C-alpha positions as CSV (number, residue, x, y, z in Angstrom):
1,M,0.0,0.0,0.0
2,K,1.4,3.4,-1.0
3,P,2.1,5.7,1.9
4,R,-0.3,8.7,2.1
5,S,0.8,12.0,0.7
6,I,2.1,14.7,3.1
7,P,1.5,18.3,2.2
8,V,3.7,21.1,3.5
9,T,0.8,22.4,5.6
10,I,-2.9,21.9,6.3
11,P,-5.0,24.8,7.8
12,S,-6.3,24.2,11.3
13,L,-10.1,24.3,11.4
14,P,-12.4,24.5,14.4
15,P,-15.3,22.0,14.8
16,V,-17.8,22.9,12.1
17,E,-20.6,23.1,14.6
18,E,-18.7,25.9,16.5
19,Y,-18.2,27.9,13.3
20,I,-21.9,27.5,12.3
21,A,-22.9,28.6,15.8
22,E,-20.7,31.7,15.5
23,I,-22.0,32.8,12.1
24,K,-25.7,32.3,13.0
25,S,-25.7,35.8,14.4
26,I,-25.0,37.2,10.9
27,W,-28.4,36.2,9.8
28,D,-29.9,38.0,12.8
29,T,-27.9,41.3,12.3
30,G,-27.8,41.2,8.5
31,L,-24.3,42.7,8.9
32,L,-21.6,41.1,6.6
33,T,-18.9,43.6,6.8
34,N,-18.0,47.2,7.8
35,M,-16.6,46.4,11.2
36,G,-19.7,44.5,12.5
37,P,-20.1,42.9,15.9
38,L,-18.0,39.8,15.2
39,H,-15.2,42.1,13.9
40,Q,-15.4,44.0,17.2
41,K,-15.4,40.8,19.3
42,L,-12.4,39.5,17.5
43,T,-10.6,42.8,18.0
44,G,-11.0,42.6,21.7
45,L,-9.9,38.9,21.8
46,L,-6.7,39.7,19.9
47,V,-5.7,42.7,21.9
48,D,-5.8,40.5,25.0
49,Y,-4.1,37.5,23.4
50,L,-1.3,39.4,21.6
51,N,-0.8,41.7,24.6
52,V,-0.9,44.9,22.6
53,K,-2.4,48.3,23.1
54,N,-4.2,48.7,19.8
55,I,-5.1,46.5,16.8
56,S,-6.8,47.2,13.5
57,L,-8.1,44.2,11.5
58,F,-7.8,43.9,7.7
59,T,-9.0,41.5,4.9
60,N,-5.4,40.4,4.4
61,G,-1.9,41.1,5.7
62,H,-0.7,42.7,2.4
63,L,-3.2,45.5,2.4
64,A,-2.6,45.9,6.1
65,L,1.1,46.5,5.3
66,E,0.3,49.0,2.6
67,C,-2.0,50.9,4.9
68,A,0.7,51.0,7.6
69,I,3.1,52.5,5.1
70,E,0.5,55.2,4.1
71,T,-0.3,55.9,7.7
72,L,3.3,56.6,8.6
73,Q,3.7,58.6,5.4
74,L,6.9,57.0,4.4
75,T,9.0,58.4,1.5
76,G,12.2,57.6,-0.4
77,E,14.2,54.6,0.8
78,V,13.3,51.9,3.2
79,I,15.9,49.4,4.6
80,T,14.5,45.9,4.5
81,T,15.3,42.3,3.8
82,P,15.2,40.3,0.6
83,F,14.8,37.1,2.6
84,T,11.0,37.3,2.9
85,F,7.7,36.6,1.2
86,A,6.9,38.6,-2.0
87,S,4.4,40.8,-0.1
88,T,7.0,42.7,2.0
89,T,8.9,44.0,-1.0
90,H,5.8,44.4,-3.2
91,A,4.1,46.6,-0.6
92,L,7.0,49.0,-0.6
93,I,7.2,49.2,-4.4
94,R,3.5,49.7,-4.8
95,Q,3.6,52.6,-2.3
96,G,6.3,54.3,-4.4
97,L,9.2,53.5,-2.1
98,T,12.7,52.2,-2.9
99,P,13.7,49.0,-0.9
100,V,17.3,49.0,0.2
101,F,18.2,45.4,0.9
102,C,20.3,44.7,4.0
103,D,21.9,41.3,4.5
104,I,20.7,38.9,7.1
105,S,22.2,37.2,10.1
106,P,23.3,33.5,9.6
107,M,22.2,32.9,13.2
108,D,18.5,33.7,12.9
109,F,18.0,34.8,9.3
110,T,16.6,38.2,10.3
111,L,18.2,41.6,9.4
112,D,21.8,41.9,10.3
113,T,21.8,45.1,12.4
114,S,25.6,45.4,12.2
115,K,25.2,46.1,8.4
116,M,22.2,48.4,8.7
117,E,23.7,51.8,9.4
118,A,26.0,51.8,6.4
119,L,22.9,51.7,4.2
120,I,21.2,54.8,5.7
121,T,21.1,57.9,3.6
122,E,19.3,61.2,3.7
123,K,16.6,59.5,1.7
124,T,15.9,56.8,4.3
125,S,12.6,57.1,6.0
126,A,12.1,53.7,7.7
127,I,13.2,50.2,8.5
128,V,10.9,47.2,7.6
129,P,12.4,44.1,9.3
130,V,10.8,40.7,9.2
131,H,10.4,38.2,12.0
132,V,11.3,35.2,9.8
133,Y,9.7,31.9,10.7
134,G,8.8,33.4,14.1
135,Q,12.4,34.1,14.8
136,V,12.5,37.6,16.2
137,C,14.6,40.4,15.0
138,N,17.1,42.3,17.2
139,V,14.4,44.7,18.3
140,E,16.5,46.5,20.8
141,K,19.3,47.4,18.3
142,I,16.7,48.3,15.6
143,D,15.0,50.6,18.0
144,Q,18.4,52.3,18.8
145,I,19.2,52.8,15.2
146,A,15.7,54.1,14.4
147,K,15.9,56.7,17.2
148,K,19.4,57.7,16.2
149,Y,18.4,58.6,12.7
150,G,14.8,59.5,13.2
151,L,13.4,56.5,11.3
152,K,10.0,54.8,11.5
153,V,9.9,51.0,12.0
154,I,7.2,48.7,10.6
155,Y,7.7,45.0,11.6
156,D,6.5,42.3,9.2
157,A,5.3,39.9,11.9
158,A,3.4,37.7,9.5
159,H,5.0,34.6,11.0
160,A,5.1,35.7,14.6
161,F,1.5,35.4,15.9
162,G,1.6,34.9,19.7
163,V,5.4,35.2,19.9
164,K,6.7,37.0,23.0
165,I,10.1,38.6,23.9
166,N,10.7,38.4,27.7
167,G,6.9,38.2,28.2
168,Q,6.0,41.1,25.9
169,G,3.9,40.5,22.8
170,I,5.9,40.9,19.6
171,G,3.3,43.4,18.3
172,R,4.4,46.0,20.9
173,F,7.7,46.8,19.1
174,G,8.3,49.4,16.5
175,D,5.8,51.9,15.3
176,I,3.5,49.3,13.7
177,S,3.6,45.5,13.4
178,M,1.8,43.6,10.6
179,F,0.3,40.2,11.2
180,S,-1.0,37.8,8.5
181,F,-4.0,35.6,9.3
182,H,-3.8,33.6,6.0
183,A,-5.0,30.1,6.1
184,T,-1.5,28.7,6.2
185,K,-0.6,30.6,9.4
186,V,-0.5,29.3,13.0
187,F,-3.6,31.5,13.6
188,H,-5.9,32.3,10.7
189,T,-9.2,33.9,9.7
190,I,-9.3,32.1,6.3
191,E,-7.7,35.2,4.8
192,G,-7.0,38.3,7.0
193,G,-4.4,40.4,8.7
194,A,-3.9,43.0,11.4
195,L,-1.8,46.0,12.4
196,T,-0.8,46.5,16.0
197,F,0.5,49.8,17.3
198,S,1.0,51.8,20.6
199,D,0.1,55.3,19.2
200,S,-3.7,55.4,19.4
201,S,-3.7,58.3,16.9
202,Y,-3.1,55.9,14.1
203,E,-6.5,54.2,14.6
204,E,-8.5,56.9,12.9
205,R,-6.4,57.1,9.7
206,L,-6.2,53.3,9.4
207,S,-10.0,53.0,9.7
208,R,-10.4,55.5,6.9
209,L,-7.7,54.0,4.7
210,K,-9.2,50.5,4.8
211,N,-12.7,51.9,4.0
212,F,-12.1,53.9,0.8
213,G,-10.9,57.0,2.7
214,I,-14.5,57.7,3.9
215,S,-14.5,60.0,6.9
216,S,-18.3,60.6,7.1
217,P,-21.4,59.6,5.2
218,E,-21.0,62.7,3.0
219,D,-17.2,63.1,2.7
220,V,-14.1,61.2,1.6
221,T,-11.0,62.9,2.8
222,E,-8.3,60.7,1.2
223,V,-7.7,58.0,-1.5
224,G,-8.3,54.8,0.5
225,T,-8.7,51.2,-0.4
226,N,-11.1,48.4,0.5
227,A,-9.4,46.3,3.1
228,K,-12.0,45.6,5.7
229,M,-12.2,42.2,7.4
230,N,-15.7,40.7,6.9
231,E,-17.8,38.9,9.5
232,F,-17.2,35.4,8.2
233,Q,-13.5,35.9,8.5
234,A,-13.9,37.3,12.0
235,A,-16.1,34.4,13.0
236,M,-13.3,31.9,12.0
237,G,-10.8,33.9,14.0
238,I,-13.1,33.9,17.1
239,C,-13.3,30.1,16.8
240,N,-9.6,29.5,16.1
241,I,-8.4,31.7,19.0
242,R,-10.0,29.2,21.4
243,Y,-7.6,26.5,20.1
244,I,-4.5,28.5,19.4
245,D,-2.5,27.4,22.5
246,H,-3.4,23.8,21.7
247,Q,-2.3,24.2,18.1
248,I,1.0,25.7,19.2
249,A,1.6,22.8,21.6
250,L,1.0,20.3,18.8
251,R,3.5,22.1,16.6
252,K,6.1,22.1,19.4
253,K,5.8,18.3,19.6
254,I,6.4,18.0,15.9
255,V,9.4,20.4,16.0
256,D,10.9,18.5,18.9
257,C,10.5,15.3,16.9
258,Y,12.2,16.8,13.9
259,R,15.1,17.9,16.1
260,E,15.4,14.5,17.6
261,Y,15.8,12.7,14.3
262,L,17.9,15.4,12.6
263,D,20.2,16.4,15.5
264,G,23.9,16.1,14.8
265,I,23.6,15.2,11.1
266,R,26.7,16.5,9.3
267,G,25.8,19.2,6.7
268,L,22.3,19.7,8.0
269,S,21.4,22.5,10.4
270,Y,18.3,24.2,11.8
271,L,17.6,27.3,13.9
272,S,18.2,27.3,17.6
273,P,15.7,28.6,20.1
274,Q,16.3,32.3,20.9
275,K,16.9,33.3,24.5
276,G,14.0,35.0,26.2
277,V,11.7,34.3,23.2
278,T,8.4,32.4,23.5
279,T,8.0,31.0,20.0
280,N,4.9,29.7,18.0
281,Y,6.6,26.9,16.1
282,A,5.3,28.4,12.8
283,Y,7.9,26.7,10.5
284,F,10.7,24.2,10.6
285,P,13.4,25.4,8.2
286,V,16.4,23.2,7.5
287,L,19.6,24.3,5.8
288,F,21.7,22.0,3.7
289,D,25.4,22.3,3.1
290,E,25.7,20.2,0.0
291,K,29.5,19.6,0.5
292,E,29.0,18.3,4.0
293,F,25.6,16.6,3.6
294,G,26.3,15.0,0.3
295,K,23.2,16.1,-1.5
296,T,21.9,19.5,-2.5
297,R,18.7,21.1,-1.2
298,N,17.1,20.5,-4.6
299,E,18.0,16.8,-4.6
300,V,16.4,16.5,-1.2
301,V,13.2,18.1,-2.6
302,E,13.1,15.7,-5.4
303,A,13.6,12.7,-3.1
304,L,10.7,13.9,-1.0
305,K,8.5,14.4,-4.0
306,K,9.1,10.8,-5.1
307,E,7.5,9.8,-1.8
308,D,4.7,12.3,-2.2
309,I,6.0,14.5,0.5
310,L,5.9,18.3,-0.2
311,A,8.4,20.6,1.3
312,R,8.9,24.3,0.4
313,K,12.0,26.2,-0.7
314,Y,11.0,29.1,1.5
315,F,12.3,31.8,0.9
316,Y,13.7,31.1,-2.6
317,P,14.4,33.0,-4.6
318,L,15.2,36.2,-2.7
319,T,12.7,38.9,-3.6
320,S,15.6,40.9,-5.1
321,R,15.9,38.1,-7.7
322,F,12.3,38.1,-8.8
323,S,11.9,38.5,-12.6
324,C,9.6,41.5,-12.0
325,Y,12.6,43.3,-10.5
326,E,15.2,42.2,-13.0
327,G,18.1,44.6,-13.3
328,R,17.1,46.6,-10.2
329,Y,19.2,44.9,-7.5
330,Q,22.5,43.2,-7.1
331,E,22.2,39.9,-5.3
332,E,25.9,40.2,-4.4
333,A,24.9,42.9,-1.9
334,T,23.3,40.3,0.4
335,P,25.6,37.2,0.2
336,V,24.4,35.6,3.4
337,A,20.8,35.8,2.3
338,K,21.7,34.4,-1.1
339,Y,23.6,31.5,0.5
340,I,20.7,30.6,2.8
341,G,18.0,31.1,0.1
342,D,19.8,28.7,-2.2
343,R,19.9,26.0,0.6
344,I,16.9,26.4,2.8
345,L,13.9,24.0,2.9
346,T,10.9,24.2,5.2
347,L,9.6,20.8,6.1
348,P,5.9,19.8,6.5
349,L,4.5,21.3,9.8
350,F,0.9,21.5,10.9
351,G,-1.0,20.5,14.1
352,A,-2.5,17.3,12.6
353,L,0.9,16.0,11.3
354,N,1.4,12.5,12.6
355,L,4.7,11.9,14.4
356,N,5.2,8.7,12.5
357,D,5.0,10.8,9.3
358,V,7.7,13.1,10.8
359,K,9.9,10.0,11.2
360,R,9.2,9.0,7.6
361,I,10.1,12.5,6.3
362,C,13.4,12.4,8.1
363,Q,14.2,8.9,6.9
364,V,13.7,10.1,3.3
365,I,15.9,13.1,3.9
366,L,18.7,11.0,5.4
367,E,18.7,8.2,2.9
368,R,22.1,8.1,1.1
């Protein structure tokens, strides 16, 4: 009998009866969108869970990021990372900004703060770091640099839902943090996203921007977009937040299992836990040194595919190497990011993944 296929991820879903019970109220209120009662309920739940002062919900993380950029009125150049999902770079370009790519640290794959100041010019207005795989950036050093040069900071925290640094919610750092609630994330609202921020004055503009710039029933004061989270999305979030700690605990068991089977393998490495960080076990990335391991990352991918196991070359290629940006950036400027991008592989990870399947995945990887 052929072993069952293993996808790279499967979205977590609450019991269908719970979701149906949650959305029944929609038929009573007739409200499907425009910050309805379920939207408001989820807002309160997330403020508490994420341990943040303010949160604004969006239909997806990408539009949330674009609205954050507009709210802070960024201009010119923005220091960021090419080792990220397309959305981070696209949002900057779409808002008329120039990404300036900083290399990443080989220790945690986040922005290398020791290389950041050399990239700052009179045109620099902000820093957009990414908490990659739930690994947190050097928030203290980034804050120091931002204050020194008068720069804004927007964190891409798409991977970092529920992550804490010394007990503080990750969304409390920088001027604004963006979270993605896409179906593949640890916590999801089918699609969705959010911005967290300490300065309450941002709330009013964010509310306008995500609702066409409407300021009153008879006036539109700026060119906004349509980025409101609807009630069906909010209902899914309300249900999923009840199970989030359980989902993270399941993910931890899987990650621990991967580490047990792959520990000490020559030419294969994975990220170490960060001191003081409560993680969410969002991803399990593995780095292959082809000379030491004996096989390239791509060869491992093909071996897994033959067994109907899907892994993801995430993040590959670097955003600076996308064909839509051809000729704009020099990949030589970020050699560490290039090295890691060419060798990284995220293994299947989701709450329902069987530990026997984890063993099977590792056996395929380690076959010589």
